[in-house]
C-alpha positions as CSV (number, residue, x, y, z in Angstrom):
1,M,6.4,-89.9,27.2
2,D,7.9,-91.0,23.0
3,D,7.0,-88.1,20.4
4,T,4.0,-90.3,19.0
5,S,2.0,-90.0,22.2
6,A,2.9,-86.2,22.4
7,L,0.4,-85.4,20.1
8,R,-3.2,-84.7,22.1
9,L,-6.6,-83.2,21.5
10,Q,-6.3,-80.0,23.1
11,D,-3.3,-79.3,20.9
12,R,-5.7,-79.4,17.9
13,V,-6.3,-76.0,16.7
14,V,-8.6,-74.6,13.5
15,H,-6.8,-71.8,11.8
16,L,-10.0,-69.7,10.2
17,V,-9.4,-66.9,7.9
18,D,-12.5,-64.8,6.8
19,D,-12.6,-61.4,6.3
20,D,-16.3,-61.2,7.2
21,A,-16.5,-60.7,10.7
22,E,-19.9,-61.8,11.3
23,L,-18.8,-65.3,9.8
24,R,-15.8,-65.4,11.5
25,H,-17.8,-65.3,14.5
26,A,-20.4,-67.4,13.8
27,L,-18.4,-70.3,12.7
28,R,-15.8,-70.2,15.8
29,Q,-18.5,-70.8,17.8
30,S,-19.9,-73.7,16.5
31,L,-16.7,-75.0,16.1
32,E,-15.7,-74.3,19.5
33,L,-19.0,-75.9,20.5
34,E,-17.7,-79.3,19.3
35,G,-14.9,-79.0,21.3
36,L,-12.3,-77.7,18.9
37,S,-9.6,-75.0,19.4
38,V,-9.8,-72.2,16.9
39,V,-7.7,-69.0,16.0
40,C,-9.5,-66.1,13.7
41,H,-7.5,-64.3,11.1
42,A,-9.1,-61.2,9.3
43,G,-6.5,-62.1,6.5
44,A,-4.5,-64.1,5.1
45,E,-1.5,-62.7,5.7
46,D,-0.4,-63.4,9.2
47,V,-1.1,-66.9,8.4
48,G,2.2,-67.7,6.2
49,D,3.9,-66.8,9.8
50,L,2.9,-70.0,11.6
51,P,5.4,-73.0,12.1
52,L,3.3,-74.6,9.1
53,R,5.6,-77.8,9.2
54,S,4.6,-78.8,12.8
55,L,1.0,-77.3,13.2
56,Y,-1.2,-80.1,14.1
57,G,-4.4,-78.2,13.0
58,V,-6.7,-77.2,9.6
59,I,-6.5,-74.2,7.7
60,V,-10.2,-72.8,6.9
61,S,-10.0,-70.2,4.4
62,D,-12.5,-67.9,2.6
63,I,-11.4,-67.9,-1.5
64,R,-12.4,-64.4,-2.0
65,M,-10.7,-62.0,0.2
66,P,-9.0,-58.8,-0.2
67,G,-5.3,-58.8,-0.6
68,M,-4.2,-62.7,-0.6
69,D,-7.2,-64.6,-1.4
70,G,-7.7,-68.1,-0.7
71,L,-6.2,-69.8,-3.6
72,D,-2.9,-67.7,-3.0
73,L,-2.3,-68.7,0.5
74,M,-3.7,-72.5,-0.3
75,R,0.0,-72.2,-2.7
76,H,1.3,-70.8,0.2
77,I,0.8,-73.4,2.7
78,L,1.1,-76.3,0.1
79,G,4.6,-74.9,-1.1
80,I,5.7,-75.2,2.4
81,D,4.3,-78.2,3.6
82,P,1.5,-79.8,1.2
83,T,0.3,-82.7,3.9
84,L,-1.4,-79.5,5.6
85,P,-5.4,-79.6,5.2
86,V,-6.6,-76.7,3.5
87,V,-10.2,-76.3,3.2
88,L,-11.9,-73.9,1.3
89,I,-14.9,-72.0,1.9
90,T,-16.9,-71.3,-1.5
91,G,-19.3,-68.6,-3.1
92,H,-22.4,-70.7,-5.0
93,G,-19.7,-68.8,-8.4
94,D,-16.9,-70.3,-7.2
95,V,-17.7,-73.9,-7.2
96,Q,-15.3,-74.3,-10.4
97,M,-12.9,-72.6,-9.0
98,A,-12.8,-74.8,-5.9
99,V,-12.7,-77.9,-8.0
100,E,-9.4,-76.9,-9.3
101,A,-8.1,-75.9,-6.0
102,M,-8.4,-79.3,-5.2
103,R,-6.8,-80.7,-8.2
104,A,-4.1,-78.3,-7.0
105,G,-4.1,-80.3,-3.3
106,A,-6.9,-78.7,-1.4
107,Y,-8.1,-80.3,1.1
108,D,-12.0,-80.4,0.8
109,F,-14.1,-77.1,-0.1
110,I,-17.3,-76.4,1.4
111,E,-20.1,-74.4,-0.2
112,K,-21.7,-71.3,1.3
113,P,-24.3,-71.6,2.8
114,F,-23.8,-74.6,4.6
115,A,-24.8,-76.3,7.8
116,A,-22.3,-76.2,11.0
117,N,-22.0,-80.1,11.2
118,R,-20.8,-80.1,7.9
119,L,-17.7,-78.1,8.6
120,F,-17.1,-79.6,11.7
121,S,-17.2,-83.4,9.9
122,V,-14.4,-82.3,7.5
123,V,-12.4,-80.4,10.0
124,E,-12.2,-83.7,12.1
125,R,-11.0,-85.8,9.0
126,G,-8.6,-83.4,8.4
127,L,-7.1,-83.0,11.6
128,E,-7.3,-86.9,12.0
129,K,-4.9,-87.0,8.8
130,R,-2.5,-84.6,10.0
131,R,-2.2,-86.2,13.3
132,L,-1.0,-89.4,11.0
133,V,1.4,-87.1,9.0
134,L,3.1,-85.6,12.1
135,E,3.3,-89.2,13.9
136,N,4.8,-90.4,10.8
137,R,7.1,-87.5,10.9
138,S,7.9,-88.4,14.5
139,L,8.9,-92.0,13.7
140,R,10.9,-91.0,10.7
141,T,12.9,-88.5,13.1
142,A,13.6,-91.4,15.9
143,L,14.5,-94.2,13.3
144,E,16.8,-91.8,11.4
145,G,18.3,-90.7,15.2
146,G,18.6,-94.5,16.3
147,D,22.1,-96.7,15.8
148,E,22.6,-98.5,12.8
149,L,21.5,-101.9,14.3
150,S,18.0,-100.5,15.8
151,S,18.0,-99.5,12.0
152,R,18.6,-102.7,10.7
153,L,16.1,-104.5,13.3
154,V,13.2,-102.2,13.8
155,G,11.2,-102.2,17.2
156,R,10.8,-101.5,20.8
157,N,8.9,-104.9,21.9
158,P,11.6,-105.9,24.3
159,A,12.1,-108.9,22.1
160,I,13.6,-107.3,19.6
161,Q,15.5,-104.9,22.5
162,H,16.9,-108.3,24.0
163,L,17.4,-109.6,20.1
164,R,19.5,-106.6,19.4
165,A,21.7,-106.5,22.7
166,Q,21.9,-110.3,22.1
167,I,23.5,-109.4,19.3
168,S,26.0,-106.7,20.0
169,A,27.2,-109.5,22.9
170,V,27.9,-112.2,20.2
171,A,29.4,-110.0,17.2
172,E,32.2,-109.6,19.1
173,T,32.8,-112.9,19.5
174,D,34.1,-115.9,17.0
175,A,31.5,-118.5,18.2
176,D,29.5,-120.3,16.0
177,V,25.7,-119.2,16.1
178,L,22.3,-120.6,15.2
179,I,19.5,-118.2,14.7
180,T,16.0,-119.7,14.7
181,G,12.7,-117.9,13.3
182,E,9.4,-118.6,10.9
183,T,9.8,-117.5,7.5
184,G,10.1,-114.1,6.4
185,T,11.5,-112.8,10.2
186,G,15.2,-111.4,9.1
187,K,17.2,-114.4,9.9
188,E,19.5,-113.1,7.1
189,V,19.2,-109.3,8.6
190,V,20.9,-110.9,11.7
191,A,23.6,-113.0,10.1
192,R,24.6,-110.0,8.4
193,A,24.6,-107.8,11.7
194,L,27.2,-110.5,13.4
195,H,28.9,-110.0,10.5
196,D,29.0,-106.4,10.1
197,Y,29.5,-105.7,14.0
198,G,32.3,-108.3,15.0
199,P,36.0,-108.6,13.9
200,R,35.3,-110.2,10.4
201,R,33.7,-107.3,9.2
202,K,36.6,-106.9,6.4
203,G,36.4,-110.6,5.5
204,N,33.7,-111.8,3.0
205,F,30.1,-112.5,3.9
206,V,29.2,-116.1,2.1
207,A,25.2,-116.5,1.9
208,I,24.2,-120.3,1.3
209,N,21.0,-121.0,0.8
210,C,20.6,-124.8,1.6
211,A,17.1,-125.1,0.2
212,A,18.1,-123.7,-3.5
213,L,21.3,-126.1,-4.5
214,P,20.5,-129.3,-6.4
215,A,22.1,-132.2,-4.4
216,E,24.4,-133.1,-7.1
217,I,26.3,-130.0,-7.0
218,F,25.7,-129.5,-3.0
219,E,29.3,-130.7,-2.3
220,S,31.0,-129.3,-5.1
221,E,29.4,-125.6,-3.9
222,L,31.0,-126.3,-0.6
223,F,33.8,-127.4,-0.9
224,G,35.0,-126.9,-4.3
225,H,36.6,-129.3,-6.4
226,E,40.2,-129.6,-8.1
227,A,40.2,-130.4,-12.0
228,G,39.6,-133.5,-13.3
229,A,37.6,-134.1,-9.9
230,F,34.4,-135.2,-12.0
231,T,33.7,-135.3,-15.8
232,G,33.0,-131.1,-16.2
233,A,35.4,-130.3,-13.9
234,Q,37.9,-128.6,-16.6
235,K,39.7,-126.2,-13.8
236,L,40.2,-126.1,-9.9
237,R,37.0,-124.2,-8.0
238,V,37.6,-122.6,-4.5
239,G,34.3,-123.5,-2.6
240,K,32.2,-121.5,-0.9
241,L,33.5,-122.4,2.4
242,E,37.0,-121.5,1.2
243,H,35.8,-118.0,-0.3
244,A,35.0,-117.3,3.3
245,N,38.3,-117.2,4.5
246,G,39.1,-114.8,7.1
247,G,35.1,-114.5,7.4
248,T,31.4,-115.2,8.1
249,V,29.7,-118.6,6.3
250,F,26.0,-118.1,6.6
251,L,24.0,-120.7,5.9
252,D,20.2,-120.5,5.4
253,E,17.8,-123.4,6.2
254,I,20.3,-125.7,7.3
255,E,17.6,-128.4,7.8
256,S,17.4,-128.7,3.9
257,M,21.1,-130.0,3.8
258,P,21.3,-133.4,2.7
259,I,21.9,-135.8,5.3
260,D,25.2,-137.3,3.9
261,L,26.8,-133.9,3.4
262,Q,26.1,-133.4,7.0
263,A,28.8,-135.3,8.4
264,K,31.1,-133.5,6.4
265,L,30.3,-130.2,7.2
266,L,30.7,-131.2,10.7
267,R,34.2,-132.2,10.7
268,A,34.5,-128.9,8.6
269,I,33.1,-126.9,11.7
270,E,35.3,-129.1,13.9
271,G,38.6,-129.4,12.6
272,R,38.5,-125.6,10.5
273,S,39.3,-127.3,7.7
274,I,38.0,-128.9,4.2
275,E,39.1,-131.3,1.7
276,R,38.0,-129.9,-2.1
277,L,36.8,-132.9,-4.4
278,G,39.5,-134.7,-5.8
279,S,42.3,-133.8,-3.3
280,N,43.1,-135.2,-0.1
281,R,44.6,-132.0,0.5
282,Q,44.0,-130.0,4.0
283,V,42.9,-126.3,3.7
284,A,42.8,-124.6,7.0
285,L,39.5,-122.3,7.4
286,D,39.2,-119.3,9.4
287,V,35.9,-119.2,9.2
288,R,33.0,-118.1,11.5
289,F,29.8,-120.6,11.2
290,V,26.1,-118.8,11.4
291,A,23.8,-121.6,10.7
292,A,19.5,-120.3,10.1
293,T,16.4,-122.5,10.8
294,K,12.6,-122.1,10.6
295,S,12.1,-125.9,12.0
296,D,13.0,-127.6,15.1
297,L,16.2,-129.2,14.3
298,N,16.7,-130.8,17.7
299,N,13.7,-132.7,16.8
300,N,14.0,-133.2,13.0
301,P,15.0,-137.3,12.2
302,A,16.6,-136.0,9.2
303,F,19.0,-133.6,11.0
304,R,22.3,-135.1,12.4
305,T,22.2,-134.5,17.0
306,D,26.1,-134.4,16.6
307,L,26.0,-131.3,14.0
308,Y,23.1,-129.6,16.1
309,Y,24.8,-129.8,19.0
310,R,27.7,-127.9,17.5
311,L,26.2,-125.1,16.0
312,N,23.9,-124.4,18.9
313,V,26.8,-123.2,20.8
314,I,25.0,-119.9,21.0
315,T,21.2,-119.5,20.0
316,L,19.3,-116.1,18.8
317,E,15.4,-116.5,18.4
318,I,14.0,-113.6,16.2
319,P,10.2,-113.4,17.7
320,A,7.5,-113.8,15.0
321,L,5.9,-110.3,14.2
322,R,2.2,-111.2,15.9
323,A,4.0,-111.9,18.8
324,R,5.2,-107.9,18.5
325,R,2.1,-106.4,17.3
326,D,3.0,-103.2,19.2
327,D,6.4,-102.5,16.6
328,I,3.9,-103.1,13.3
329,P,3.0,-99.4,13.2
330,L,6.9,-98.6,13.5
331,L,8.0,-101.0,11.4
332,F,5.4,-100.2,8.5
333,F,6.7,-97.2,8.0
334,H,10.1,-97.9,8.1
335,V,9.7,-100.3,5.3
336,A,7.4,-97.7,3.6
337,R,10.3,-94.8,3.6
338,E,12.6,-97.6,2.7
339,A,10.0,-98.0,-0.4
340,R,9.2,-94.3,-1.0
341,A,13.0,-94.3,-1.8
342,R,13.0,-97.2,-4.3
343,Y,10.0,-95.9,-5.8
344,R,10.0,-92.3,-5.7
345,R,6.5,-91.4,-4.4
346,E,4.9,-90.0,-1.5
347,I,4.2,-92.1,1.3
348,P,-0.3,-91.9,1.4
349,A,-2.0,-91.0,4.5
350,I,-2.5,-94.2,6.9
351,T,-6.1,-94.4,7.9
352,P,-7.3,-96.1,11.2
353,Q,-8.8,-98.6,9.2
354,D,-5.6,-98.9,7.7
355,E,-3.7,-99.2,11.2
356,A,-6.4,-101.8,12.4
357,G,-6.2,-104.1,9.4
358,L,-2.2,-104.3,10.0
359,L,-2.1,-104.7,13.9
360,A,-5.3,-107.3,13.3
361,H,-3.4,-109.3,10.5
362,D,-1.4,-112.4,11.7
363,W,1.6,-112.3,9.7
364,P,2.2,-115.5,8.3
365,G,5.1,-114.3,6.3
366,N,5.9,-112.2,8.8
367,V,8.9,-109.2,8.1
368,R,8.8,-110.2,4.7
369,E,5.1,-109.6,3.8
370,L,4.8,-106.6,5.6
371,R,7.7,-105.3,3.4
372,N,5.9,-106.5,0.4
373,V,2.4,-104.6,1.7
374,A,4.5,-101.7,2.7
375,D,5.3,-101.7,-1.3
376,R,1.6,-102.3,-2.9
377,F,0.5,-99.2,0.0
378,V,3.2,-97.1,-1.5
379,L,2.5,-97.7,-5.3
380,G,-1.6,-97.0,-4.4
381,M,-1.7,-100.7,-4.9
382,W,-3.3,-101.7,-1.2
383,S,-6.6,-101.6,-0.3
384,G,-6.5,-103.6,3.0
385,F,-6.9,-106.9,4.4
386,G,-10.3,-108.6,3.4
387,R,-12.0,-105.0,3.4
388,N,-15.4,-104.2,1.9
389,P,-14.0,-101.3,-0.6
390,E,-17.8,-100.1,-0.3
391,A,-17.9,-100.4,3.7
392,G,-14.3,-99.1,4.8
393,V,-13.8,-101.8,7.4
394,E,-12.3,-105.3,7.9
395,T,-14.5,-107.9,6.4
396,G,-12.6,-111.1,7.9
397,S,-14.3,-114.4,8.2
398,G,-16.4,-116.4,10.9
399,H,-19.7,-115.1,13.0
400,L,-20.5,-111.3,13.1
401,S,-19.9,-111.1,16.8
402,D,-16.5,-112.3,16.4
403,R,-15.7,-110.4,13.7
404,I,-17.1,-107.2,15.1
405,D,-14.9,-108.0,18.4
406,A,-12.1,-108.3,15.9
407,F,-12.0,-105.2,14.7
408,E,-13.2,-103.2,17.5
409,R,-10.2,-105.2,19.6
410,A,-7.7,-103.9,16.3
411,V,-9.0,-100.2,16.8
412,I,-8.2,-99.9,20.4
413,L,-5.0,-101.7,19.6
414,A,-4.2,-98.7,17.3
415,E,-4.9,-96.4,19.3
416,I,-2.9,-97.6,22.5
417,S,-0.5,-98.0,20.4
418,R,-0.8,-94.4,18.5
419,N,-0.6,-93.0,22.2
420,G,2.7,-94.8,23.4
421,G,0.5,-96.8,25.4
422,A,-1.1,-93.8,27.5
423,L,-5.0,-94.7,28.0
424,K,-6.1,-91.2,28.8
425,P,-5.8,-89.8,25.3
426,T,-6.5,-93.6,24.0
427,Y,-9.8,-93.4,25.6
428,E,-10.4,-89.5,24.9
429,G,-9.5,-90.2,21.2
430,L,-12.0,-93.0,21.0
431,G,-14.7,-91.2,22.6
432,I,-16.0,-93.4,25.2
433,S,-15.4,-93.1,28.6
434,R,-12.4,-94.4,30.8
435,K,-14.4,-96.8,32.4
436,G,-15.9,-98.0,29.1
437,L,-12.4,-98.0,27.8
438,Y,-11.3,-100.9,30.8
439,E,-14.1,-102.5,30.2
440,K,-13.7,-103.3,26.3
441,M,-9.6,-104.2,27.4
442,R,-11.0,-106.7,30.1
443,R,-13.9,-108.4,27.4
444,L,-11.3,-108.6,24.5
445,G,-8.1,-109.3,26.3
446,I,-6.0,-106.2,25.4
447,K,-3.3,-106.0,28.4
448,A,-2.6,-102.5,30.0
449,S,0.9,-101.4,30.0
450,D,3.0,-101.5,32.8
451,N,4.2,-98.5,31.9
452,E,1.2,-96.4,30.9
453,H,1.1,-92.5,31.1
454,G,-1.8,-90.3,32.1
455,S,-4.1,-93.3,32.7
């Protein structure tokens, strides 16, 4: 069982701090009747000894107490862990003080007298926020403790694990490689990994985007030219293929290469030599060719069949993000963590609606699109996919029943992913029966994991 599946409902605890014994007893009873574990404290002093950074819980404290009051306790707690929810109980005259405390980081405040279900509602929301924070920390630890290739190609899905294994096996060879995958899946990341983990790591990695080079300078950029080879060629220019000697040439979007240059590239790959424009002298090439495409080259009439077979010594296929949805929460946190470092902003709490939206989205832009969403999320500029801010759920499009099914499916998938594939904590967390979860999974086409735990 991994770290993210270790947070269970029975681990949740509410630490109740109040010097009024009768009120403590009454609040404890009401919360325990709702199924929560409650630990009571007559004063604030011993709360500071709790393992606050790892605590799966919420602190509920009265403001006015002898010794350390609720505000001082809150400041102490938030100084150790600013994400731990602290709920303050206030008297009528303390409301303004509580509002100021919320600005200083308190999670919420409840004014006396209050109904028991009001406290339970606030505590439940606080516990959900805390669970997400602790899971994010577990994911961060897992990522930081992994090998370097796993931090480049993040994921636990079998397809991405297989891809990492292929890279590890192929990197040490000199075989030419064709990388296939949709836009934004990370083809250059794979190409760089092949270079960095192979014997050519000390040589140059030269990336050429075949779709970005104007046709009139394409040949000169690849093969170089002698001085005077054409109008404007005032001095010798070393081409990109020659510049990569001892290293790796990455030909991205190779399907965009002009057809007349494909024959010349084929000769360069087969002979491992080139001629600069305006020269008859062969220049030896000691390079590895890695090409990438988002289309089917074998059925592309604008691409030479012989060049396709020459490049296609080894093919590495990168799965689309929608084909490994179970990796989306892990990958989203990874790129959000990178955004946090770039923008020096804390990662906001991820709500269940956010998770459901991430899992339900089709990701046509794949990891590149996910990275952009994570940037906006960290900057506080992302409000979900097609979300109605007033309703707080995914609205989508189509018939109402289809929208409801899509949202319900996304929520269940998010909960299953959160629990590491375990179904028991999933139906407990969703507040439904085991039979109810299985019926919904069957109706919505959700397949149970082969290695589910605690089901």
